[in-house]
C-alpha positions in Angstrom: -0.9 -32.7 -1.8 -0.7 -34.9 -4.8 -1.7 -33.7 -8.2 -1.3 -35.7 -11.4 1.1 -38.1 -9.7 3.3 -35.3 -8.6 3.6 -34.2 -5.0 3.1 -30.4 -4.6 4.2 -28.7 -1.4 1.9 -26.0 -0.2 3.6 -23.1 1.4 1.7 -20.3 3.1 3.0 -16.8 2.6 3.8 -14.2 5.2 1.2 -11.7 3.8 4.0 -9.6 2.2 5.0 -11.0 -1.2 8.2 -8.9 -1.2 9.3 -10.4 2.1 8.5 -13.9 0.7 10.8 -13.2 -2.2 13.6 -11.9 0.0 13.6 -8.2 -0.8 15.5 -6.3 1.9 13.1 -3.3 1.7 10.0 -5.5 1.7 7.9 -3.4 4.1 8.6 -0.2 2.1 7.7 -1.9 -1.2 4.5 -3.3 0.4 3.6 0.2 1.8 4.1 1.8 -1.7 2.0 -0.9 -3.3 -0.9 -0.4 -0.8 -0.9 3.4 -1.2 -0.7 3.1 -5.0 -3.7 0.7 -5.0 -5.7 3.3 -3.0 -4.7 5.9 -5.6 -5.8 3.6 -8.4 -9.1 3.0 -6.6 -9.8 6.8 -6.4 -8.9 7.1 -10.1 -11.3 4.3 -11.0 -14.1 5.4 -8.8 -14.0 8.9 -10.3 -13.4 7.5 -13.8 -10.3 9.7 -14.2 -7.8 9.2 -16.9 -4.1 10.2 -16.3 -4.8 13.4 -18.3 -7.9 14.2 -16.3 -6.0 13.5 -13.0 -3.2 15.8 -14.2 -5.7 18.7 -14.9 -7.3 18.1 -11.5 -4.1 18.0 -9.4 -1.3 19.5 -11.4 0.7 16.3 -11.0 2.2 14.9 -14.2 0.1 12.4 -16.1 3.2 10.3 -16.5 3.2 9.9 -12.7 -0.4 8.6 -12.8 0.5 6.3 -15.7 3.4 4.9 -13.7 1.2 4.3 -10.7 -1.5 2.6 -12.8 1.2 0.3 -14.3 2.8 -0.4 -10.8 6.1 1.2 -11.8 6.7 2.4 -8.3 10.4 2.4 -7.9 10.7 6.2 -8.7 8.2 7.1 -5.9 9.0 7.7 -2.3 6.3 6.8 0.1 5.8 10.5 0.9 5.3 11.4 -2.8 2.6 8.7 -3.1 0.8 10.0 0.0 1.0 13.6 -1.4 -0.5 12.4 -4.8 -3.3 10.6 -3.0 -4.0 13.7 -0.9 -4.0 15.9 -4.0 -6.8 13.6 -5.3 -8.7 14.3 -2.1 -8.3 10.9 -0.6 -7.9 10.1 3.1 -4.1 10.2 3.0 -2.2 9.0 4.9 -4.7 6.3 5.8 -5.5 6.6 9.5 -4.8 3.6 11.6 -7.4 2.3 14.0 -7.5 3.9 17.5 -4.9 2.2 19.7 -6.3 0.4 22.7 -5.1 2.0 25.9 -2.9 -0.3 28.0 -4.5 -2.0 30.9 -2.9 -2.4 34.3 0.2 -4.5 34.6 -0.5 -8.0 35.9 1.4 -7.1 39.1 -0.9 -4.1 39.7 1.5 -1.4 38.5 0.2 1.1 35.9 1.8 0.9 32.5 3.1 4.3 31.3 
């Protein structure tokens, strides 16, 4: 692609920005970001401030402030799931029902 006389190379990402930037713990960082965004969605839907969320859940308002500001390095994935659950959200998010395996192409059942 050429823009203003300069060739720009377009690179498609992997779907995980942390992996694209070479972070060793990319999947964990992505998972924390996804859970944090769900917590933020709940706070926004209910119009809860950090103080109101603290009163509702007993979880420190500074934790909610860190989540809103994407300062997630202090949180384990389990802690974020617990915070989301305390807000009454569907945590952990349930994956879709797995498709049962079909028969093996050679006719043998797959365990």
